[in-house]
PAZAPA-4460 file (N, C-alpha, C; in steps of 0.05 Angstrom, whole numbers, plus 32768, in hexadecimal, padded with zeros to 4 digits):
% residues 204
    n_x    n_y    n_z   ca_x   ca_y   ca_z    c_x    c_y    c_z   seq   type   mol
   7D27   800B   81B0   7D33   8019   819A   7D1E   8029   818C     1      X     A
   7D23   8043   8188   7D0F   8054   817B   7D0A   804B   815F     2      X     A
   7CF2   804E   8156   7CEA   8045   813B   7CF6   8057   8127     3      X     A
   7CFF   804B   8111   7D0A   805A   80FB   7CF6   805D   80E4     4      X     A
   7CDE   8054   80E9   7CCA   8055   80D4   7CC3   8072   80CE     5      X     A
   7CBE   8079   80B5   7CB5   8094   80AD   7C9A   8091   809F     6      X     A
   7C89   80A5   80A3   7C6F   80A5   8096   7C73   80A8   8078     7      X     A
   7C65   8098   8069   7C68   8099   804D   7C56   80AF   8041     8      X     A
   7C60   80BD   802C   7C4F   80D1   8020   7C36   80C5   8013     9      X     A
   7C1F   80D4   8014   7C06   80CA   8009   7C09   80C8   7FEB    10      X     A
   7BFE   80B4   7FDF   7BFF   80B1   7FC2   7BF4   80CB   7FB5    11      X     A
   7C01   80D4   7FA0   7BF9   80ED   7F93   7BDD   80EE   7F89    12      X     A
   7BD2   80D9   7F7C   7BB6   80DB   7F73   7BA2   80E0   7F89    13      X     A
   7BA6   80D2   7FA0   7B94   80D6   7FB6   7B96   80F2   7FC1    14      X     A
   7BAF   80FD   7FC3   7BB3   8118   7FCD   7BA5   812C   7FBA    15      X     A
   7BA7   8128   7FA1   7B9A   813A   7F8D   7B7C   813B   7F91    16      X     A
   7B70   8123   7F96   7B54   8122   7F9A   7B4C   8131   7FB4    17      X     A
   7B5C   812E   7FC9   7B56   813B   7FE2   7B57   8159   7FDF    18      X     A
   7B6C   8163   7FD0   7B6F   8180   7FCC   7B57   818A   7FBC    19      X     A
   7B4F   817B   7FA7   7B39   8184   7F97   7B1F   8185   7FA7    20      X     A
   7B1C   8172   7FB9   7B04   8171   7FC9   7B03   8189   7FDC    21      X     A
   7B1A   818F   7FE8   7B1C   81A6   7FFA   7B15   81C0   7FEB    22      X     A
   7B1F   81C3   7FD3   7B1A   81DB   7FC3   7AFD   81DE   7FBE    23      X     A
   7AF0   81C8   7FB6   7AD3   81C9   7FB0   7AC4   81D2   7FC9    24      X     A
   7ACC   81C7   7FE1   7ABE   81CD   7FFA   7AC1   81EB   8000    25      X     A
   7ADA   81F5   7FFD   7ADF   8211   8003   7ACF   8223   7FF1    26      X     A
   7ACF   821D   7FD7   7AC0   822D   7FC4   7AA2   822D   7FCB    27      X     A
   7A98   8216   7FD2   7A7C   8214   7FD9   7A75   8224   7FF1    28      X     A
   7A86   8223   8006   7A81   8233   801E   7A83   8251   8017    29      X     A
   7A97   8258   8007   7A9A   8275   8000   7A82   827F   7FF1    30      X     A
   7A77   826E   7FDF   7A5F   8276   7FD0   7A48   827A   7FE2    31      X     A
   7A44   8269   7FF6   7A2E   826C   8008   7A31   8286   8018    32      X     A
   7A49   828B   8022   7A4E   82A4   8032   7A4B   82BD   8021    33      X     A
   7A53   82BB   8007   7A53   82D3   7FF6   7A38   82DB   7FEC    34      X     A
   7A24   82C9   7FEE   7A0A   82D0   7FE4   79F8   82D8   7FFB    35      X     A
   79F4   82F2   7FFF   79E4   82FB   8015   79C7   82F4   8011    36      X     A
   79B8   82F2   8028   799C   82E9   8026   798B   82FC   8015    37      X     A
   7991   8316   8014   7980   8328   8006   7980   8324   7FE8    38      X     A
   7995   8315   7FDD   7996   8310   7FC1   797E   82FE   7FB9    39      X     A
   7974   82EF   7FCC   795E   82DD   7FC6   7943   82EC   7FC7    40      X     A
   7944   8305   7FD0   792B   8314   7FD3   7924   8321   7FB8    41      X     A
   790C   831B   7FAF   7903   8327   7F96   7901   8345   7F98    42      X     A
   78FA   834F   7FAF   78F7   836C   7FB3   7911   837B   7FAF    43      X     A
   7928   836F   7FB7   7941   837D   7FB6   7952   8374   7F9E    44      X     A
   7946   8365   7F8C   7956   8359   7F76   7964   836E   7F65    45      X     A
   7958   8385   7F61   7965   839A   7F50   7977   83AC   7F60    46      X     A
   7979   83A9   7F7A   7988   83BB   7F8B   79A2   83AF   7F93    47      X     A
   79B1   83A6   7F80   79CC   839B   7F85   79E0   83B0   7F7C    48      X     A
   79ED   83BD   7F8F   7A00   83D2   7F89   7A1C   83C6   7F84    49      X     A
   7A25   83C7   7F6B   7A3E   83BB   7F64   7A54   83D0   7F60    50      X     A
   7A4C   83E9   7F5C   7A60   83FE   7F57   7A6D   8407   7F71    51      X     A
   7A87   840F   7F6F   7A95   8419   7F86   7A88   8433   7F91    52      X     A
   7A7A   8441   7F7E   7A6D   845A   7F86   7A56   8456   7F99    53      X     A
   7A4C   843D   7F9B   7A35   8437   7FAB   7A3B   8423   7FC1    54      X     A
   7A53   8423   7FCA   7A5B   8410   7FDF   7A4C   8416   7FF9    55      X     A
   7A43   842F   7FFC   7A35   8436   8015   7A18   842A   8016    56      X     A
   7A0E   8421   8000   79F3   8416   7FFF   79F2   83FB   800D    57      X     A
   79DF   83F8   801F   79DA   83DF   802D   79BF   83D4   8027    58      X     A
   79BD   83BE   8019   79A2   83B3   8013   7995   83A8   802C    59      X     A
   797A   83A9   802C   796B   839F   8042   7967   8381   803F    60      X     A
   796E   8372   8053   796E   8355   8051   7951   834A   804D    61      X     A
   793E   8354   805D   7922   834D   805A   7912   8367   8058    62      X     A
   790C   8370   8040   78FF   838B   803D   78E6   838E   804D    63      X     A
   78E5   83A0   8060   78CD   83A5   8070   78BC   83BB   8064    64      X     A
   78A3   83BC   806C   7892   83D2   8065   789C   83EB   8074    65      X     A
   7898   8402   8067   78A3   841B   8073   7890   8425   8089    66      X     A
   789B   8435   809B   788B   8441   80B1   7875   8453   80A6    67      X     A
   7860   8457   80B6   7849   8467   80AE   7849   8483   80BA    68      X     A
   785D   848B   80C9   785E   84A5   80D6   785B   84BB   80C0    69      X     A
   784C   84D0   80C6   7847   84E5   80B2   785F   84F8   80AF    70      X     A
   7861   8503   8097   7873   8519   8091   7863   8532   808E    71      X     A
   786D   8548   8099   785E   8561   8098   7866   8572   8080    72      X     A
   7853   8580   8075   7858   8593   805F   7854   85B0   806A    73      X     A
   785F   85C3   805C   785F   85DE   8065   7843   85EA   8069    74      X     A
   782F   85DF   805A   7814   85EA   805C   7804   85DE   8073    75      X     A
   7811   85CE   8084   7803   85C2   809B   77F8   85A7   8096    76      X     A
   77F8   859E   807D   77EE   8583   8077   7804   856E   807C    77      X     A
   77FC   8555   807A   7810   853F   807F   780E   852B   8068    78      X     A
   7822   851B   8066   7823   8507   8052   7833   84EF   805D    79      X     A
   782C   84D7   8054   783B   84BF   805C   7847   84B3   8043    80      X     A
   7859   849F   8048   7866   8492   8032   7852   8481   8021    81      X     A
   783B   847B   802E   7826   846C   801F   781B   847D   8008    82      X     A
   781E   8497   800A   7814   84A9   7FF4   7825   84A6   7FDB    83      X     A
   783C   8499   7FDD   784E   8495   7FC6   784D   8479   7FBC    84      X     A
   7838   846A   7FC4   7835   844E   7FBB   7835   844C   7F9D    85      X     A
   7843   8439   7F92   7845   8435   7F75   785C   8444   7F69    86      X     A
   786B   8453   7F79   7883   8461   7F70   789A   8459   7F81    87      X     A
   78B2   845A   7F76   78CA   8456   7F87   78D0   846F   7F96    88      X     A
   78DC   846D   7FAD   78E2   8484   7FBE   78FF   8482   7FC8    89      X     A
   790D   8498   7FC5   7928   849A   7FD1   7924   84AF   7FE7    90      X     A
   7923   84A5   8000   791C   84B6   8017   7935   84BE   8027    91      X     A
   793B   84D8   8027   7953   84E2   8034   794B   84F1   804D    92      X     A
   7958   84E9   8064   7955   84F7   807D   796C   850B   8080    93      X     A
   7966   8524   8086   797A   8538   8087   7973   854E   809C    94      X     A
   7985   8561   80A0   7980   8578   80B2   7993   858E   80A9    95      X     A
   798B   85A7   80AF   799B   85BE   80A7   79B5   85BF   80B6    96      X     A
   79B6   85B3   80CE   79CE   85B4   80DF   79E2   859D   80D8    97      X     A
   79DA   858C   80C6   79EB   8575   80BE   79FA   857C   80A5    98      X     A
   7A14   8581   80A8   7A25   8589   8091   7A24   8576   8079    99      X     A
   7A27   855C   807D   7A25   8549   8066   7A0A   854B   8058   100      X     A
   79F5   854F   8069   79DA   8551   805D   79D7   8569   804B   101      X     A
   79E2   857F   8055   79E1   8598   8045   79EF   8595   802A   102      X     A
   7A05   8586   802B   7A14   8581   8012   7A04   8570   7FFE   103      X     A
   79F4   855E   8009   79E5   854C   7FF7   79CC   8559   7FEB   104      X     A
   79C1   856C   7FF8   79A6   8576   7FF0   79A5   8580   7FD3   105      X     A
   79B8   8590   7FC9   79B6   8598   7FAD   79B8   8580   7F99   106      X     A
   79C7   856C   7FA1   79C9   8554   7F90   79AF   8545   7F90   107      X     A
   79A2   8543   7FA7   7988   8535   7FA8   7973   8545   7F99   108      X     A
   7975   855F   7F9A   7962   8570   7F8B   7964   856A   7F6D   109      X     A
   797D   8569   7F63   7981   8563   7F46   7979   8546   7F40   110      X     A
   797E   8534   7F52   7977   8518   7F4D   7959   8514   7F4B   111      X     A
   794A   8522   7F5B   792D   8520   7F5A   7923   8528   7F3E   112      X     A
   792E   853E   7F33   7925   8547   7F19   792A   8532   7F04   113      X     A
   7940   8523   7F07   7947   850F   7EF3   7938   84F4   7EF6   114      X     A
   792E   84EE   7F0E   7922   84D4   7F13   7903   84D5   7F13   115      X     A
   78F8   84ED   7F16   78DB   84EE   7F1A   78CC   84E2   7F02   116      X     A
   78D6   84E5   7EEB   78C9   84DA   7ED3   78CB   84BC   7ED1   117      X     A
   78DC   84B0   7EE2   78DF   8493   7EE3   78CE   8486   7EF9   118      X     A
   78BC   8496   7F05   78AC   848B   7F1A   78BA   8489   7F35   119      X     A
   78CD   849A   7F39   78DD   849B   7F52   78DC   84B7   7F5E   120      X     A
   78D6   84B9   7F78   78D6   84D2   7F85   78ED   84D3   7F99   121      X     A
   78FC   84E9   7F99   7910   84EF   7FAD   7903   8501   7FC2   122      X     A
   7902   84F7   7FDB   78F6   8506   7FF0   790B   850C   8005   123      X     A
   790C   8525   800E   791F   852C   8023   790F   8536   803B   124      X     A
   7911   8529   8051   7900   8530   8069   7913   853A   807F   125      X     A
   790E   8552   8087   791F   8560   809A   791A   8557   80B7   126      X     A
   7930   8556   80C6   792F   854F   80E3   7932   8568   80F4   127      X     A
   7931   8580   80E8   7935   8598   80F7   791D   859D   810A   128      X     A
   7924   85A2   8123   790F   85A7   8137   78FF   85C0   8132   129      X     A
   790D   85D4   8125   7900   85ED   8120   78ED   85EB   8108   130      X     A
   78ED   85D5   80FA   78DA   85D0   80E5   78DD   85E3   80CD   131      X     A
   78C7   85EC   80C2   78C8   85FB   80A9   78D4   8617   80AB   132      X     A
   78D8   8620   80C3   78E6   863A   80C7   7902   8638   80BB   133      X     A
   790F   8622   80BF   792B   861F   80B5   792A   8610   809A   134      X     A
   7917   85FE   8096   7915   85EF   807D   7911   8602   8065   135      X     A
   78FE   8614   8068   78F8   8627   8052   790F   8639   804C   136      X     A
   791C   8642   8061   7933   8653   805E   794A   8645   804F   137      X     A
   794E   862C   8056   7963   861C   8049   795C   8617   802B   138      X     A
   7944   860F   8026   793B   8609   800A   793E   8623   7FF9   139      X     A
   7936   8639   8004   7937   8652   7FF4   7954   865B   7FEF   140      X     A
   7965   8659   8004   7981   8661   8001   7990   8650   7FED   141      X     A
   7989   8636   7FEC   7997   8624   7FDA   7989   861E   7FC0   142      X     A
   7972   862C   7FBC   7963   862B   7FA3   795C   860E   7F9B   143      X     A
   7951   8600   7FAF   7949   85E4   7FAB   792C   85E5   7FA1   144      X     A
   7928   85DD   7F88   790E   85E0   7F7B   7900   85C6   7F74   145      X     A
   790F   85B0   7F76   7904   8596   7F6D   78FB   8584   7F84   146      X     A
   7900   858C   7F9C   78F9   857C   7FB3   78E2   8587   7FC3   147      X     A
   78D2   8575   7FCE   78BD   857E   7FE0   78C9   8586   7FFB   148      X     A
   78BC   8599   8008   78C6   85A1   8023   78B7   8591   8038   149      X     A
   78C5   857E   8043   78B8   856B   8056   78C6   856C   8071   150      X     A
   78B6   8568   8086   78C1   8568   80A1   78B8   854F   80B0   151      X     A
   78C8   8545   80C2   78C2   852D   80D2   78BD   8536   80EE   152      X     A
   78A4   853D   80F5   789E   8548   8110   78A5   8533   8126   153      X     A
   78B6   853C   8138   78BD   852B   814E   78CF   8514   8147   154      X     A
   78D8   8513   812D   78EA   84FE   8125   78DD   84E2   8125   155      X     A
   78C2   84E1   8123   78B5   84C7   8124   78BB   84B5   810C   156      X     A
   78BD   84C1   80F4   78C3   84B0   80DD   78E0   84A6   80DE   157      X     A
   78F2   84B7   80E7   790E   84AE   80EB   7910   8497   80FE   158      X     A
   7901   8499   8114   7902   8483   8128   78F6   846A   811C   159      X     A
   78E1   846D   810C   78D5   8456   80FF   78E8   8447   80EE   160      X     A
   78FB   8455   80E1   790F   8449   80D1   7928   8441   80E1   161      X     A
   7928   8447   80FB   793E   8440   810C   7959   844D   8102   162      X     A
   7957   8466   80FC   796F   8474   80F2   7984   8476   8108   163      X     A
   799D   8475   8100   79B4   8477   8112   79C2   8492   810F   164      X     A
   79BB   84A1   80FB   79C9   84BA   80F7   79C0   84C7   80DD   165      X     A
   79CA   84DF   80D8   79C4   84EE   80BF   79DD   84F3   80B0   166      X     A
   79DC   84F4   8096   79C4   84EE   8085   79C0   84D0   8082   167      X     A
   79A8   84C8   807D   79A1   84AC   8077   798D   84AC   8060   168      X     A
   7991   849C   804C   797E   849A   8036   7973   847E   8033   169      X     A
   7959   847C   8033   794A   8463   8032   7940   845F   8015   170      X     A
   7945   8447   800A   793B   8440   7FF0   7922   842F   7FF3   171      X     A
   790B   8439   7FE9   78F1   842D   7FEC   78E6   8426   7FD0   172      X     A
   78DE   840D   7FCC   78D4   8406   7FB2   78B6   840D   7FAF   173      X     A
   78AB   8408   7F97   7890   8410   7F91   787B   8401   7FA2   174      X     A
   7884   83EB   7FAF   7871   83DC   7FC0   7872   83E6   7FDD   175      X     A
   7882   83FB   7FE2   7883   8407   7FFD   7895   83F7   800F   176      X     A
   78A9   83EA   8005   78BC   83DA   8015   78D8   83E7   8014   177      X     A
   78E5   83E8   802B   7900   83F1   802C   7913   83DB   8021   178      X     A
   7921   83E2   800B   7933   83CE   7FFF   7950   83D4   8004   179      X     A
   7956   83EA   8011   7972   83F0   8018   7974   840D   8022   180      X     A
   798D   8414   802B   7992   842F   8034   79AF   8436   8032   181      X     A
   79B4   8450   8033   79CF   845B   8035   79D1   846B   804E   182      X     A
   79E2   8463   8060   79E7   8472   8079   7A00   8483   8076   183      X     A
   79FD   849D   8077   7A14   84AF   8072   7A12   84BC   8057   184      X     A
   7A26   84CC   8052   7A26   84DC   8039   7A2B   84CB   8021   185      X     A
   7A1F   84D4   800A   7A23   84C6   7FF1   7A21   84DB   7FDA   186      X     A
   7A29   84D3   7FC2   7A26   84E4   7FAB   7A0D   84DB   7F9C   187      X     A
   79FA   84EE   7F99   79E0   84E6   7F8D   79DC   84EF   7F70   188      X     A
   79E9   8505   7F69   79E4   850F   7F4E   79FA   8504   7F3B   189      X     A
   79FB   84EA   7F38   7A0E   84DD   7F27   7A00   84C9   7F15   190      X     A
   7A0B   84C3   7EFE   79FF   84AF   7EEC   79FD   8493   7EF9   191      X     A
   7A10   848D   7F0A   7A10   8473   7F18   79F8   8471   7F2B   192      X     A
   79F3   8486   7F3B   79DD   8487   7F4D   79C2   8487   7F3E   193      X     A
   79C1   8497   7F29   79A8   8498   7F19   79A1   847C   7F0E   194      X     A
   79B4   846F   7F03   79AF   8454   7EF7   79A7   8440   7F0D   195      X     A
   79B5   8442   7F24   79AF   842F   7F3A   7993   8434   7F44   196      X     A
   798B   844D   7F48   7971   8454   7F53   795B   844A   7F3F   197      X     A
   795F   844E   7F26   794B   8444   7F12   7949   8426   7F13   198      X     A
   7960   8418   7F14   795F   83FB   7F15   7952   83F0   7F2E   199      X     A
   7957   83FE   7F44   794E   83F5   7F5E   7932   83FC   7F64   200      X     A
   7929   8414   7F5C   7910   841F   7F65   78FA   8424   7F50   201      X     A
   7901   8424   7F37   78EC   842A   7F23   78D5   8416   7F24   202      X     A
   78BD   841F   7F24   78A6   840D   7F25   78A6   83FA   7F0D   203      X     A
   789D   83E2   7F11   789C   83CE   7EFB   78B6   83C4   7EF3   204      X     A
***
């Protein structure tokens, strides 16, 4: 004869404790997952992008030292990122044939004028193979007066940063460490970006 016994419901107090325990466990796991490793990094502590306008910013989990490949200037001299030691650097890789890059350049030009007094330099380094022949023409046509004219011969600096495309902007703190980057187009001449750059990159 089949059994007619039915399982009895668990006493309510015990069920409540089990539910509470499960909730605590879930919250604990969620907290662990939600806290990325870079939050523990002192170098990236100020580079936490909370605004929707900066969703494209990706913090560097373990800030590395920046590459040492030289950037060329129009007079034939070279410069490296080590020459900017003690200052924050917002390093943008661009090219005249890159439409999103062209759109960003006037904004970066204005941003540099606003941040220079805060110990932050905005650098735009061209990936154009033709070098200063096209860089100078572009700067003159667009009346860019606040940015240095820099070229990346052979794309060595870009390769050092393992770029995947243009435009890409690297955030470098005053200690010469990459603390984050933006891959793709962004709006740079905005109060949100200015405040974020100062918080993230200002020396001291």
